[in-house]
TIROBA-166749 format. One record per residue: residue in three letters; x, y, z of N, C-alpha, C in turn. Coordinates in steps of 0.05 Angstrom, whole numbers, padded with zeros to 5 digits, always signed. Atoms other than C-alpha are relative to their C-alpha. Layout:
N
ALAXYZXYZXYZ ...
% end
This chain:
198
MET-00027+00008+00009+01236+01724+01142+00017+00025-00005 THR-00018-00023+00004+01295+01772+01145+00016-00005-00026 THR-00015+00003+00025+01324+01783+01076+00028+00013+00002 GLN-00027-00012+00000+01396+01801+01060-00002+00030-00004 GLU+00003-00029+00004+01371+01869+01036-00007+00014+00026 MET+00006-00012-00026+01340+01882+01104+00024+00001+00018 PHE-00025+00000-00015+01404+01861+01138+00018+00023-00008 ASP-00018-00021+00009+01444+01909+01095-00010+00027+00008 ASP+00012-00026-00008+01396+01966+01109+00003+00006+00030 ILE-00002-00003-00029+01396+01954+01184+00029+00007+00008 LEU-00028-00005-00006+01472+01951+01186+00008+00028-00009 ALA-00007-00027+00010+01477+02015+01145-00011+00022+00018 ILE+00012-00020-00018+01431+02052+01193+00014-00001+00027 ARG-00010+00003-00028+01459+02023+01258+00030+00006+00001 TRP-00029-00004+00000+01533+02023+01239+00009+00009-00027 PRO-00007-00010+00027+01545+02067+01178+00030-00004-00005 ARG-00028+00003+00007+01609+02054+01141+00013+00028+00001 PRO-00013-00027-00001+01658+02111+01156+00006+00010-00028 HIS-00005-00012+00026+01664+02159+01098+00019+00024+00005 PHE-00020-00021-00001+01724+02204+01089+00002+00014-00027 PRO-00001-00014+00027+01717+02256+01033+00028+00005-00009 GLU-00026-00006+00012+01774+02271+00987+00012+00025+00013 GLY-00013-00022-00013+01824+02316+01021-00004+00000+00031 ASP+00004+00002-00029+01802+02295+01092+00027-00005+00013 PRO-00027+00003-00012+01863+02302+01138+00001-00022+00020 THR+00000+00022-00020+01843+02243+01182+00023-00020-00006 PRO-00022+00019+00005+01905+02199+01191-00010-00028-00008 GLN+00008+00027+00009+01903+02130+01158-00006-00019+00022 ALA+00004+00019-00022+01909+02094+01224-00028+00005+00013 VAL+00026-00006-00012+01847+02130+01251-00022-00010-00019 ARG+00020+00010+00019+01809+02114+01187-00003-00030+00002 SER+00000+00029-00002+01828+02041+01192-00014-00009+00026 ASP+00013+00007-00025+01806+02038+01265-00030+00004-00002 ALA+00029-00005+00003+01738+02069+01247-00013-00022-00016 VAL+00011+00021+00017+01727+02018+01192-00001-00026+00015 ASP-00001+00025-00015+01749+01961+01237-00022-00001+00021 HIS+00020-00001-00021+01702+01984+01293-00028-00005-00012 ALA+00026+00005+00012+01642+01986+01246-00002-00029-00008 PHE+00001+00028+00009+01660+01917+01218-00004-00018+00024 ARG+00003+00017-00024+01668+01887+01288-00028+00002+00012 SER+00027-00004-00011+01602+01918+01311-00021-00015-00017 ARG+00019+00013+00018+01565+01892+01250+00002-00031+00004 SER-00004+00028-00003+01596+01823+01258-00012-00011+00027 ALA+00011+00008-00026+01577+01820+01332-00030-00001+00000 PHE+00029+00000+00002+01505+01839+01317-00010-00025-00016 LEU+00008+00023+00016+01500+01786+01262+00003-00026+00015 GLN-00003+00024-00016+01527+01733+01309-00021-00002+00021 GLN+00021+00000-00020+01478+01753+01364-00027-00007-00013 TRP+00025+00006+00013+01421+01751+01314-00001-00030-00008 ALA-00001+00028+00008+01443+01683+01288-00005-00019+00024 ASP+00004+00016-00024+01446+01655+01359-00029+00001+00009 ALA+00028-00003-00008+01377+01683+01375-00018-00014-00020 ALA+00016+00013+00020+01349+01657+01309+00000-00030+00003 SER-00001+00029-00004+01373+01587+01325-00018-00008+00024 ASP+00017+00006-00023+01334+01591+01391-00029+00005-00007 ARG+00027-00009+00005+01272+01627+01365-00012-00009-00026 GLY+00010+00010+00026+01267+01598+01295+00006+00020-00022 PRO-00007-00016+00023+01274+01626+01225-00016+00026-00003 ASP+00016-00025+00002+01220+01679+01235+00011+00022+00018 HIS-00011-00021-00017+01264+01717+01284+00007+00025-00017 ASP-00002-00024+00017+01264+01789+01258+00025+00017+00008 ALA-00024-00015-00005+01330+01826+01251-00005+00029+00008 LEU+00007-00027-00007+01297+01894+01254-00009+00002+00029 LEU+00008+00000-00028+01263+01878+01320+00024-00005+00019 ALA-00024+00005-00016+01329+01850+01346+00017+00024+00003 ALA-00016-00024-00001+01365+01914+01328-00013+00021+00018 LEU+00014-00019-00018+01312+01956+01363+00003-00009+00030 GLU-00004+00010-00027+01316+01911+01425+00028+00006+00011 ASP-00027-00005-00007+01391+01918+01425+00005+00030+00008 LEU-00003-00028-00006+01388+01994+01423-00015+00008+00025 VAL+00015-00006-00024+01334+01997+01477+00016-00009+00025 ALA-00016+00010-00023+01378+01955+01523+00024+00019+00005 ILE-00022-00019-00003+01437+02002+01510-00010+00027+00012 LYS+00012-00025-00010+01392+02063+01522-00007-00002+00030 ASN+00008+00004-00028+01365+02034+01587+00024+00000+00018 ALA-00025+00001-00016+01435+02019+01612+00012+00028+00003 ALA-00011-00027-00001+01458+02089+01594-00017+00018+00019 ASP+00017-00015-00018+01398+02120+01629+00005-00006+00029 GLU-00005+00008-00028+01412+02080+01692+00027+00012+00009 GLN-00026-00012-00008+01485+02103+01692-00002+00030+00003 ILE+00004-00029-00003+01464+02175+01681-00013+00006+00028 ARG+00013-00005-00026+01418+02171+01742+00020-00005+00023 MET-00020+00005-00021+01475+02141+01784+00021+00022+00001 LEU-00020-00022+00000+01524+02195+01761-00012+00025+00012 LEU+00013-00023-00012+01474+02249+01779-00001-00003+00031 ALA+00000+00005-00029+01466+02217+01848+00027+00004+00012 TYR-00027-00003-00009+01541+02214+01855+00007+00030+00002 GLY-00007-00029+00000+01549+02288+01836-00014+00016+00021 ARG+00015-00015-00020+01495+02311+01884+00005-00009+00029 VAL+00000+00011-00027+01505+02265+01944+00028-00007+00009 TYR-00026+00011-00009+01576+02238+01944+00023+00020-00003 VAL-00022-00019+00004+01619+02295+01918+00001+00020+00023 THR-00003-00018-00023+01645+02334+01978+00026+00016-00003 PRO+00019-00012-00018+01655+02384+02006-00022+00017-00014 ARG+00019-00016+00015+01618+02421+01951-00012-00017-00023 PRO+00012+00016+00022+01570+02378+01910-00005+00016-00024 HIS+00007-00014+00025+01555+02395+01838-00028+00012+00004 THR+00027-00013-00003+01495+02442+01832-00019-00014-00019 LEU+00020+00010+00017+01430+02421+01801+00002+00012-00028 GLU-00003-00014+00026+01443+02472+01746+00022-00012-00017 THR-00022+00010+00016+01511+02446+01725-00005-00029-00009 LEU+00006+00028+00007+01489+02373+01727-00022+00000-00022 GLY+00021-00001+00020+01426+02391+01688+00010+00008-00027 GLU-00012-00008+00025+01466+02427+01635+00015-00022-00014 ALA-00015+00022+00012+01511+02367+01625-00017-00023-00008 ALA+00017+00023+00006+01454+02317+01625-00024+00006-00017 GLY+00023-00007+00016+01405+02356+01584-00026+00000+00015 LEU+00023+00000-00017+01357+02364+01642-00003+00027+00013 THR+00004-00024-00017+01326+02422+01680+00010-00007+00028 PRO-00008+00006-00028+01349+02430+01752-00020-00017+00015 SER+00020+00017-00013+01283+02402+01776+00000-00028-00011 GLY-00002+00027+00012+01292+02344+01727+00022-00016+00012 VAL-00023+00014-00013+01359+02328+01759-00009-00010+00028 SER+00008+00008-00027+01328+02327+01829-00020-00023+00000 ARG+00020+00022+00003+01273+02279+01804+00012-00024-00013 ALA-00011+00022+00017+01320+02235+01763+00011-00023+00017 PHE-00010+00021-00016+01348+02195+01821-00012+00000+00027 GLY+00011+00003-00027+01327+02170+01889+00018-00019+00016 ALA-00015+00017-00018+01348+02123+01944+00012-00024-00015 LYS-00010+00023+00015+01356+02065+01895+00027+00006-00013 GLU-00025-00008+00014+01410+02102+01855+00022+00007+00021 VAL-00020-00007-00021+01444+02130+01918+00012-00026+00012 LEU-00010+00026-00011+01449+02059+01947+00017-00015-00020 ALA-00015+00015+00021+01473+02030+01880+00028+00012-00003 VAL-00026-00012+00001+01529+02081+01877+00018-00009+00023 GLY-00015+00010-00023+01550+02062+01947+00009-00028-00003 GLU-00007+00027+00004+01549+01989+01929+00023-00003-00020 LEU-00020+00002+00021+01591+02000+01866+00027+00012+00008 THR-00025-00015-00006+01642+02048+01895+00011-00007+00028 GLY-00009+00004-00027+01645+02027+01968+00001+00026+00016 ARG+00001-00026-00014+01636+02101+01986-00026+00004+00014 ARG+00025-00007-00013+01585+02130+02033-00002+00031+00000 PRO+00004-00029+00000+01555+02200+02028+00001+00011+00029 ALA+00001-00012-00027+01557+02249+02086-00026-00006+00013 ALA+00024+00007-00015+01509+02227+02140-00009+00023+00018 VAL+00010-00023-00016+01464+02275+02178-00016-00008+00023 GLU+00018+00008-00021+01421+02233+02223+00004-00029+00006 ILE-00002+00028-00008+01422+02168+02263-00023-00006+00019 SER+00021+00009-00018+01367+02129+02297+00003-00030+00003 ASP-00001+00029-00004+01354+02058+02321-00009-00014-00025 HIS+00007+00016+00024+01349+02005+02267-00029-00010+00003 ASP+00027+00011+00001+01278+01986+02248-00004-00010-00029 ALA+00002+00012+00027+01268+01938+02189-00021+00013-00017 ASP+00022-00013+00015+01204+01974+02169+00008+00026-00013 LEU-00010-00025+00013+01245+02036+02151+00011-00005-00027 PHE-00015+00006+00025+01277+02000+02092-00017-00015-00020 PRO+00015+00015+00021+01244+01980+02027+00015-00024-00011 GLY-00016+00022+00011+01301+01934+02006+00008-00020+00022 ASP-00006+00021-00019+01320+01868+02038+00028+00004+00013 ALA-00028-00002-00010+01395+01884+02046+00001+00015+00027 SER-00001-00016-00024+01386+01939+02098-00018-00010+00022 ARG+00017+00013-00020+01333+01899+02134+00016-00021+00016 GLN-00013+00024-00011+01382+01842+02147+00029+00005+00009 ARG-00029-00003-00005+01453+01870+02149+00008+00029-00002 CYS-00011-00027+00002+01496+01932+02154+00006+00006-00029 THR-00006-00009+00028+01497+01969+02087+00017+00025+00000 TRP-00017-00024-00002+01535+02031+02112+00029-00008-00004 GLY-00028+00009+00003+01599+01990+02114+00002-00020-00023 GLY-00004+00020+00021+01629+01946+02060-00007+00011-00028 SER+00006-00007+00028+01616+01945+01985-00013-00024-00013 LYS+00012+00022+00014+01585+01902+01932+00018-00025+00000 LYS-00018+00023+00001+01647+01859+01927+00007-00011+00028 ASN-00007+00008-00027+01659+01857+02002-00020+00012+00020 PRO+00020-00012-00017+01594+01871+02039+00004-00006+00029 CYS+00000+00005-00029+01589+01878+02114-00023-00019+00006 THR+00021+00019-00006+01550+01820+02142-00010+00002+00029 ASP+00008-00003-00028+01542+01845+02213-00029+00009+00003 ASP+00028-00008-00005+01473+01855+02244-00002+00030+00002 PRO+00003-00029-00002+01446+01926+02237-00010+00008+00027 LYS+00009-00011-00026+01437+01967+02300-00012+00028-00003 TYR+00008-00028+00003+01425+02037+02272-00011+00004-00028 ALA+00008-00010+00027+01390+02072+02214+00013+00026-00004 VAL-00015-00024+00007+01435+02124+02183-00014+00013-00024 THR+00012-00015+00022+01404+02178+02139+00020+00019-00012 ASP-00019-00019+00013+01447+02215+02088-00015+00025-00008 LYS+00012-00026+00006+01435+02285+02062-00021-00001-00022 SER+00021+00003+00021+01392+02259+02004-00025-00011+00012 GLY+00024+00013-00012+01344+02226+02053+00001-00030-00002 THR-00002+00029+00003+01368+02156+02036+00009-00012+00026 ARG-00008+00013-00025+01372+02109+02095+00017-00024-00005 TRP-00018+00023+00001+01427+02058+02107-00001-00014+00027 ALA-00002+00014-00025+01432+02004+02160+00030+00001+00009 CYS-00027-00003-00010+01493+02010+02205+00004-00018+00025 CYS-00007+00017-00023+01527+01962+02253+00017+00015+00020 ASP-00017-00013-00020+01567+01977+02316+00028+00005-00011 GLY-00027-00003+00010+01632+01966+02278+00004+00023-00019 HIS-00002-00022+00020+01617+02018+02224-00012+00026+00011 LEU+00010-00025-00011+01587+02070+02271+00021+00022+00000 PRO-00020-00022+00001+01653+02108+02275+00002+00012-00028 GLY+00000-00011+00027+01651+02115+02199-00022+00019-00005 TYR+00023-00019+00002+01583+02147+02204+00007+00026+00014 LEU-00006-00024-00016+01608+02195+02258+00021+00017-00015 ARG-00020-00016+00015+01668+02215+02215-00012+00014-00024 SER+00011-00011+00024+01624+02228+02155-00020+00023+00005 ARG+00020-00021-00006+01577+02276+02191+00011+00027-00007 PRO-00010-00027+00006+01582+02347+02165+00007+00016+00025 ARG-00008-00016-00024+01618+02393+02212-00016+00026+00000 ALA+00016-00024-00003+01578+02451+02239+00017+00025-00005 
% end
């Protein structure tokens, strides 16, 4: 059973009440916004917990719920970090960010950056942005080359998540990260334009 004391402690740890010492020059509007943000965050958590408790029963633990909430936030942030690293290394042209600069920003070693993302993240960035990285190689399409269903069945080099290309794939395009994309006849010119110039 979660007690009011436990709720108060969890909220104090997760969303501390803003404290402004005497003489702090922070404008009143900024102080009010900080207090309102903490209040809204606390209220949202309490509502989520209440909804979950009605489904799971009175033994639903607020501490475990708070930990699950933070883990979900952390996992989402980690996924976005991996996609931003993929974007910086594979999509930024003509000079991608170096492993060193990305590692410094992300708190990783250069080798950690290179291991942090793979084809999954490169493809996800392409789906979300509609962009395609520079391509370096083309071959005939073979479904066995692709681990995911999308590139086995349709062109993934063209289109985006909101407006995917549904044409049959004819080619396998490999970008500079080694990630393979399926390509149709209609999007072949886009592949040719994206190839690095010698």
